[in-house]
C-alpha positions as CSV (number, residue, x, y, z in Angstrom):
1,M,0.9,-13.3,20.7
2,A,0.8,-10.3,22.4
3,L,1.8,-7.3,21.5
4,H,5.4,-6.6,21.4
5,P,6.3,-4.6,24.7
6,M,8.5,-1.6,22.3
7,I,5.5,-2.0,18.9
8,A,2.9,-0.6,21.6
9,R,4.8,2.3,23.1
10,V,5.9,3.8,19.9
11,T,2.2,3.1,19.3
12,D,0.9,4.5,22.1
13,R,3.4,7.4,21.6
14,I,2.8,8.1,18.4
15,R,-1.7,8.2,19.3
16,A,-0.4,10.7,22.0
17,R,1.0,13.2,20.1
18,S,-1.2,12.8,17.1
19,T,-4.1,13.0,20.0
20,D,-5.6,16.6,18.0
21,T,-4.4,16.4,14.9
22,R,-5.7,12.8,14.3
23,G,-9.0,13.9,16.3
24,G,-9.2,17.0,13.9
25,Y,-8.8,14.9,10.5
26,L,-11.7,11.7,12.0
27,T,-14.3,14.7,12.8
28,R,-14.1,16.1,9.3
29,M,-13.9,13.0,7.5
30,A,-17.2,11.3,10.0
31,A,-18.9,14.8,8.6
32,A,-17.8,13.9,5.0
33,V,-18.9,10.6,5.8
34,A,-22.3,11.8,7.4
35,Q,-23.6,13.5,4.4
36,G,-24.0,10.7,2.2
37,P,-22.5,10.1,-1.2
38,V,-21.8,13.2,-2.6
39,R,-22.7,13.3,-6.2
40,A,-26.2,13.2,-5.3
41,H,-26.1,16.4,-3.8
42,L,-24.7,18.0,-7.1
43,S,-26.3,20.0,-8.7
44,C,-28.4,18.6,-12.1
45,G,-26.4,20.6,-13.9
46,N,-23.1,19.5,-12.1
47,Q,-24.2,15.8,-12.0
48,A,-25.5,15.7,-16.4
49,H,-21.8,17.3,-17.5
50,A,-20.1,14.4,-14.7
51,Y,-22.1,11.7,-16.9
52,A,-22.5,12.9,-20.4
53,A,-20.3,10.1,-21.6
54,M,-22.0,7.3,-19.9
55,G,-23.9,5.9,-21.7
56,A,-27.0,3.4,-20.0
57,A,-25.1,4.0,-16.8
58,K,-26.3,7.8,-17.0
59,A,-29.2,7.4,-14.9
60,D,-28.4,4.9,-12.2
61,L,-25.5,7.4,-11.6
62,A,-28.0,10.4,-11.3
63,A,-30.1,8.0,-8.8
64,A,-26.4,7.5,-7.2
65,K,-28.4,3.7,-7.3
66,V,-24.7,2.2,-7.6
67,P,-21.3,2.3,-7.1
68,N,-19.3,5.0,-9.5
69,L,-15.5,4.5,-8.6
70,G,-12.9,6.8,-9.6
71,I,-9.6,6.2,-10.9
72,V,-6.2,7.7,-10.4
73,T,-3.9,6.6,-13.1
74,A,-0.4,7.1,-12.9
75,Y,0.5,5.5,-16.6
76,N,3.0,6.4,-18.8
77,D,4.3,3.8,-20.7
78,M,8.2,5.1,-20.1
79,L,8.1,4.1,-17.2
80,S,8.4,-0.1,-17.6
81,A,6.6,-0.5,-13.9
82,H,3.7,2.0,-14.6
83,Q,2.9,0.4,-18.8
84,P,0.5,-2.5,-17.8
85,F,-1.8,0.8,-16.7
86,E,-2.5,0.8,-20.1
87,R,-4.9,-1.5,-20.4
88,Y,-6.3,-1.1,-17.0
89,P,-9.2,1.2,-17.7
90,D,-10.9,-1.2,-20.0
91,I,-10.4,-3.9,-17.3
92,L,-11.5,-2.2,-14.5
93,R,-14.8,-0.9,-16.5
94,A,-15.6,-4.4,-17.1
95,A,-15.0,-5.7,-14.2
96,A,-16.9,-2.8,-12.5
97,K,-20.1,-3.7,-14.9
98,A,-20.2,-7.2,-13.8
99,A,-20.3,-6.3,-10.2
100,G,-23.3,-3.6,-10.5
101,A,-20.8,-0.7,-10.1
102,T,-19.4,1.6,-13.2
103,V,-15.7,3.1,-13.3
104,Q,-14.6,6.5,-15.0
105,V,-11.7,7.6,-14.8
106,A,-11.1,11.1,-12.6
107,G,-7.6,12.3,-13.5
108,G,-4.4,11.4,-13.9
109,V,-1.0,12.2,-12.1
110,P,3.0,12.5,-13.5
111,A,5.0,9.9,-12.9
112,M,8.7,10.2,-13.1
113,C,11.7,7.8,-12.8
114,D,14.6,8.5,-10.4
115,G,16.4,5.8,-12.3
116,V,16.0,7.7,-15.5
117,T,16.7,11.2,-13.8
118,Q,18.9,10.3,-11.2
119,G,22.5,12.6,-12.5
120,Q,20.7,14.6,-14.5
121,P,18.7,18.3,-14.0
122,G,15.6,16.6,-13.7
123,M,15.7,14.6,-10.4
124,E,16.2,18.0,-8.7
125,L,12.3,17.6,-9.8
126,S,11.8,14.1,-8.0
127,L,10.9,15.0,-4.5
128,F,8.7,17.8,-5.6
129,S,6.5,15.7,-7.5
130,R,5.4,13.4,-5.1
131,D,3.5,16.7,-3.4
132,V,1.9,17.4,-7.2
133,I,1.0,14.1,-7.8
134,A,-0.5,14.3,-4.5
135,L,-2.4,17.5,-5.5
136,A,-3.1,16.0,-8.8
137,A,-4.9,13.3,-7.4
138,G,-6.7,16.0,-5.1
139,V,-7.8,18.1,-8.5
140,A,-9.2,14.7,-9.4
141,F,-11.8,13.4,-6.7
142,S,-12.4,17.7,-6.1
143,H,-15.2,16.8,-8.5
144,N,-16.9,14.8,-6.1
145,C,-18.3,12.1,-8.5
146,F,-16.9,8.9,-6.6
147,D,-17.9,6.5,-3.8
148,A,-14.3,4.8,-3.7
149,A,-11.0,5.1,-5.8
150,L,-8.8,3.3,-7.6
151,Y,-5.7,4.2,-7.2
152,L,-2.9,3.5,-10.4
153,G,0.7,3.8,-8.9
154,V,3.6,2.1,-8.3
155,C,6.8,3.8,-8.3
156,D,8.6,6.0,-6.0
157,K,7.4,9.7,-5.0
158,I,3.9,8.1,-6.9
159,V,3.3,5.9,-4.2
160,P,3.4,8.6,-1.6
161,G,1.9,11.3,-3.3
162,L,-1.3,8.7,-4.1
163,I,-1.6,8.3,0.0
164,M,-1.6,11.3,0.7
165,A,-4.6,12.4,-1.8
166,A,-6.9,9.1,-0.3
167,A,-6.2,10.3,3.5
168,T,-7.0,14.1,2.2
169,F,-10.2,11.7,0.4
170,G,-10.1,9.7,3.7
171,H,-14.6,10.1,3.6
172,I,-14.3,6.9,0.6
173,P,-13.1,4.2,0.3
174,A,-9.2,3.1,-1.4
175,V,-7.6,0.8,-3.0
176,F,-4.4,0.5,-5.0
177,V,-4.0,-1.3,-8.1
178,P,-0.8,-2.8,-8.9
179,A,1.0,-3.8,-11.9
180,G,4.1,-6.1,-10.7
181,P,7.6,-6.5,-11.0
182,M,9.1,-7.1,-14.7
183,P,10.8,-11.2,-15.1
184,S,14.0,-11.7,-13.5
185,G,16.7,-10.2,-16.1
186,I,20.5,-11.3,-15.5
187,P,21.6,-12.0,-12.1
188,N,22.2,-9.1,-9.9
189,D,26.0,-10.2,-9.3
190,E,26.1,-10.0,-12.9
191,K,24.8,-6.7,-13.1
192,S,26.8,-4.7,-10.4
193,R,30.4,-7.1,-12.2
194,V,29.7,-5.3,-15.5
195,R,29.4,-2.2,-13.6
196,N,32.6,-2.5,-11.6
197,A,34.2,-2.9,-15.0
198,Y,33.2,-0.3,-16.7
199,A,34.7,2.2,-13.8
200,E,37.4,0.7,-13.3
201,G,37.7,0.9,-17.0
202,K,37.5,-2.5,-18.3
203,A,34.5,-3.0,-20.0
204,T,32.9,-0.8,-23.0
205,R,29.8,1.4,-23.0
206,G,28.3,-1.1,-25.3
207,E,29.0,-3.8,-22.5
208,L,27.1,-1.7,-20.0
209,M,24.5,-0.8,-22.4
210,A,23.7,-4.1,-23.2
211,A,23.9,-5.3,-19.6
212,E,21.8,-2.9,-18.3
213,M,19.2,-3.5,-21.2
214,A,19.0,-7.0,-19.7
215,S,18.3,-5.9,-16.1
216,Y,15.8,-3.5,-17.1
217,H,14.4,-5.6,-19.8
218,G,10.0,-5.6,-20.2
219,P,7.2,-4.1,-18.5
220,G,6.4,-4.2,-15.0
221,T,8.4,-2.8,-11.5
222,C,12.5,-2.6,-11.5
223,T,13.4,-6.4,-9.7
224,F,15.7,-4.8,-7.2
225,Y,14.6,-4.1,-3.6
226,G,14.2,-0.2,-4.0
227,T,11.5,2.4,-3.1
228,A,9.2,0.7,-5.8
229,N,8.9,-2.0,-4.4
230,T,9.1,-1.2,-0.6
231,N,6.0,0.8,-2.0
232,Q,4.2,-2.5,-2.7
233,M,5.2,-4.0,0.6
234,L,3.9,-1.3,2.5
235,M,0.5,-1.3,0.4
236,E,0.5,-4.9,1.6
237,F,1.7,-4.0,5.3
238,M,-1.0,-1.2,5.8
239,G,-4.1,-3.3,4.2
240,L,-4.5,-1.2,0.9
241,H,-3.5,-4.5,-1.7
242,L,-5.8,-7.2,-1.8
243,P,-3.3,-9.9,-0.1
244,G,-0.4,-11.1,-2.2
245,T,-0.9,-9.1,-4.7
246,S,2.4,-6.6,-4.5
247,F,4.7,-8.9,-6.6
248,V,2.6,-10.7,-9.0
249,N,4.5,-10.5,-12.8
250,P,2.3,-8.7,-15.4
251,G,0.1,-9.5,-18.0
252,T,-0.7,-13.3,-16.0
253,P,-3.8,-14.5,-15.6
254,L,-3.5,-14.6,-12.2
255,R,-2.6,-10.4,-12.3
256,E,-5.3,-10.6,-14.5
257,A,-7.6,-11.9,-12.1
258,L,-6.3,-10.0,-9.0
259,T,-7.2,-6.5,-11.3
260,V,-11.0,-7.5,-11.5
261,A,-11.2,-8.3,-8.0
262,A,-9.6,-4.9,-6.8
263,V,-12.4,-3.4,-8.8
264,T,-15.4,-5.7,-6.9
265,R,-13.9,-5.3,-3.8
266,A,-14.3,-1.0,-3.6
267,A,-17.6,-1.7,-4.9
268,A,-18.3,-3.9,-2.2
269,I,-17.0,-1.4,0.7
270,T,-18.2,2.1,-0.4
271,A,-21.5,3.3,1.6
272,L,-23.5,1.8,-0.6
273,G,-22.3,-1.6,0.7
274,N,-22.6,-3.6,3.9
275,D,-19.6,-3.5,4.2
276,F,-17.8,0.3,4.5
277,R,-14.1,0.9,4.6
278,P,-13.4,4.3,3.7
279,A,-9.8,5.0,3.7
280,G,-9.5,7.8,7.0
281,E,-10.1,4.9,9.2
282,I,-7.6,2.3,7.5
283,L,-5.2,4.8,7.4
284,D,-4.8,5.3,11.2
285,E,-1.5,4.7,14.0
286,R,-1.7,1.0,13.5
287,A,-1.5,0.9,9.8
288,Y,1.6,3.3,10.0
289,V,3.4,1.4,12.4
290,N,2.8,-1.9,10.7
291,G,4.0,-0.5,8.0
292,I,7.0,1.0,9.2
293,V,7.6,-2.7,10.6
294,G,7.4,-3.8,7.3
295,L,10.3,-1.7,6.0
296,M,12.5,-3.0,8.4
297,A,11.9,-6.4,8.6
298,T,12.4,-6.3,4.7
299,G,15.6,-3.4,4.5
300,G,13.7,-1.4,2.4
301,S,14.4,1.6,0.5
302,T,15.7,4.7,2.9
303,N,13.3,7.3,0.9
304,L,10.3,6.0,3.0
305,V,11.4,7.4,6.0
306,L,11.1,11.1,4.1
307,H,7.6,9.5,2.9
308,L,6.1,8.1,5.7
309,P,6.2,10.9,8.0
310,A,4.5,13.4,5.0
311,M,1.7,10.4,4.3
312,A,0.8,9.9,8.2
313,R,0.6,13.5,8.6
314,A,-2.2,13.9,5.6
315,S,-4.6,11.6,7.9
316,G,-3.6,13.6,11.3
317,V,-1.1,10.9,12.8
318,L,2.6,12.6,13.3
319,L,5.5,10.1,12.9
320,D,9.2,11.0,14.2
321,L,12.4,9.8,13.3
322,Q,12.9,8.5,17.1
323,D,9.9,6.7,16.0
324,F,11.7,4.3,12.9
325,A,15.1,3.7,14.9
326,D,12.9,2.0,18.1
327,L,10.7,0.2,15.9
328,S,14.6,-0.7,14.4
329,E,15.6,-2.3,17.4
330,A,12.7,-4.3,18.2
331,V,12.5,-5.9,14.6
332,P,14.6,-8.1,12.9
333,L,16.1,-8.0,9.6
334,M,14.2,-11.1,8.0
335,A,14.7,-10.2,4.4
336,K,18.0,-10.1,1.6
337,V,16.9,-9.0,-1.1
338,Y,19.1,-6.6,-4.1
339,P,20.8,-4.4,-2.7
340,N,20.9,-6.1,0.5
341,G,21.6,-9.8,-1.1
342,L,21.5,-11.4,-4.8
343,A,18.0,-12.1,-4.9
344,D,15.6,-9.9,-6.5
345,V,12.2,-9.4,-5.7
346,N,10.6,-12.6,-7.8
347,H,13.1,-14.5,-5.9
348,F,11.6,-13.5,-2.6
349,H,7.9,-13.9,-3.6
350,A,9.0,-17.2,-4.7
351,A,10.5,-17.6,-1.3
352,G,7.7,-17.1,0.4
353,G,7.5,-13.1,0.1
354,L,5.5,-10.9,2.2
355,Q,3.1,-13.4,2.9
356,F,5.4,-15.7,4.9
357,L,6.8,-12.7,6.7
358,I,3.6,-10.9,7.6
359,G,2.6,-14.5,9.7
360,Q,6.4,-14.5,10.9
361,L,6.0,-11.1,12.4
362,L,1.9,-11.4,13.6
363,D,3.3,-14.7,15.3
364,A,6.2,-12.8,17.1
365,G,3.7,-10.1,17.9
366,L,5.4,-7.3,16.4
367,L,2.5,-6.1,13.7
368,H,-1.0,-5.1,15.0
369,P,-2.8,-7.9,14.2
370,D,-6.6,-5.5,14.6
371,A,-5.5,-3.2,12.1
372,R,-8.2,-2.8,9.7
373,T,-7.5,-3.1,5.4
374,I,-9.9,-3.3,2.6
375,A,-10.1,-6.4,3.1
376,G,-11.9,-7.2,6.0
377,D,-10.5,-6.8,9.8
378,G,-7.4,-8.2,10.8
379,L,-3.8,-8.3,9.5
380,A,-4.2,-11.8,9.7
381,L,-5.9,-12.1,5.9
382,Y,-2.7,-10.8,4.8
383,R,-0.6,-14.2,5.5
384,Q,-2.8,-15.4,2.8
385,E,-2.0,-16.1,-1.0
386,P,-4.0,-15.5,-4.1
387,V,-3.9,-18.7,-6.5
388,L,-6.3,-19.4,-9.6
389,D,-8.1,-23.2,-8.7
390,D,-9.3,-23.8,-12.6
391,G,-9.4,-20.3,-13.7
392,R,-11.0,-19.0,-10.3
393,L,-9.4,-16.4,-7.9
394,T,-8.8,-17.6,-4.6
395,W,-6.5,-17.2,-1.2
396,R,-5.2,-20.4,0.6
397,D,-2.4,-20.0,3.6
398,G,0.7,-19.0,3.0
399,P,3.7,-20.3,3.5
400,K,4.8,-21.2,7.1
401,V,8.5,-22.0,6.7
402,S,11.2,-20.1,4.0
403,L,10.9,-21.8,1.6
404,N,14.7,-20.5,0.6
405,D,16.2,-19.7,3.9
406,K,18.8,-17.4,1.9
407,I,16.0,-15.0,1.3
408,V,13.6,-15.2,3.9
409,R,14.5,-16.9,7.5
410,P,11.8,-16.3,10.2
411,A,11.5,-14.0,12.7
412,A,13.5,-16.3,15.6
413,T,16.7,-16.8,12.7
414,P,16.7,-13.5,10.7
415,F,20.1,-12.0,9.1
416,A,20.2,-9.8,11.7
417,P,18.4,-9.0,15.3
418,Q,17.6,-5.4,14.5
419,G,15.7,-3.9,11.2
420,G,17.5,-2.8,8.4
421,L,17.0,0.9,8.8
422,K,19.0,2.9,11.5
423,Q,19.0,6.4,12.7
424,L,22.3,8.3,13.0
425,T,22.9,11.5,15.1
426,G,25.2,14.1,15.7
427,N,26.5,17.9,15.9
428,L,24.8,18.5,12.2
429,G,21.0,17.0,12.2
430,R,19.7,13.8,12.0
431,G,19.8,11.3,9.3
432,V,18.9,7.1,8.5
433,I,21.3,4.9,6.6
434,K,20.6,1.9,5.7
435,I,22.7,-1.3,7.4
436,S,21.2,-3.9,5.5
437,A,23.1,-3.2,2.4
438,V,26.1,-2.1,4.0
439,A,29.2,-4.9,5.1
440,P,29.0,-5.2,8.8
441,E,33.1,-3.8,8.8
442,R,32.0,-0.5,7.6
443,H,29.7,-0.2,9.3
444,V,31.8,2.3,11.2
445,I,33.4,5.3,9.2
446,E,35.9,7.7,10.9
447,A,37.4,10.4,7.6
448,P,37.9,14.3,7.9
449,A,34.6,15.6,6.6
450,R,34.4,18.7,3.7
451,I,31.3,20.4,2.9
452,F,29.8,20.8,-0.3
453,H,27.2,22.7,-1.5
454,S,25.8,21.1,-4.6
455,Q,26.4,17.8,-6.0
456,D,27.7,18.8,-9.0
457,A,30.6,19.6,-6.8
458,V,31.1,16.7,-4.8
459,K,31.0,14.7,-8.3
460,A,33.7,16.6,-9.3
461,A,35.6,16.6,-5.7
462,F,34.9,13.0,-6.7
463,K,36.6,12.7,-10.2
464,A,39.7,14.7,-8.9
465,G,40.1,11.6,-6.8
466,E,40.2,14.6,-3.8
């Protein structure tokens, strides 16, 4: 299928706009790659410090004979989405040893949860934390001891910050290793019913707490299609996850096998192997356009409109809000996942999920099929879904038809002909709205405008009925 004219036009526009910045970026990355494994150029004292705790692997590391993979982890056990990462370093070390590689935890980054801090002073730090994460990951990799990076992160600001670091250290491969969503809790419409009843004074705080605890109830990502799960979608559309890994539940045999496979693949794509895939080459204009297409087709989080330009800029690619608006005009809305439907991400995954959508979008010419990925060349690899066959991980063709057309639909018969996000332009500036979560009768609002200088002032006016 030929590439859709709008996809081609927007990509060409981004490429032309980014000529100087992308060119400079690639020159810097090529110079870094030309040096070979940087750790081989470290002084003996530098290397002795780095490998002092590595036991029998020290000799191979000092001789740069085996790949050394660096982990940056966003683990903490306050975030349910990141709690599974507690065990990952041990899993990754064992997998690396089996693959003839070594692993070290290069560093940790902070990870905050907007679900915890919303309405609280801590929320003021949320967006800032993205850049702190990028810097912290950069500090970890500044030791120049690693042939590839394994990034452990899921939630709102964490993945964007880690992408910015992966681009900055784009002369080495980057593999993102997800944890997966928690199993489904109470239905989303029941959760909404209790919330509304509490707001109307018809439910007690105890009833509200019980409903919330039944919704957010175990390790893994929250199951609604917010920023965390949009991030996971993005990593597949941009080719930084292994195919089909985003929405496999934590603690399952398949999730464990995929975590092991991520290490095996990272070791295979270093400069010491025969399939070198530095992150800077993957994070090009095609990858970012594919990511935006995925955002529109799934009706994903508006937060990514904030993050994607910063992520792209780190790899020399310049995005503009108009790019999002134009792509939204060409890409149909093909998914209904809460908050723009009742289904959660587990239902979405069971209905065909990302593999069905990627296949449909490729067939419609709405994705760059020739994008490079960590799995290999071409996004068609991401039509495939992982399965265990007698305990052995393998990939098979994903669904070619929707398994529930109330949740996912083909590109030819979508929920809406345009994407889930729209640009708003007015005399105060530009913004973005998630129309996929707004009823059609509410797409136009005519009302007086008021100016507020803080969220506290808005809250007070709302409570006062003003």
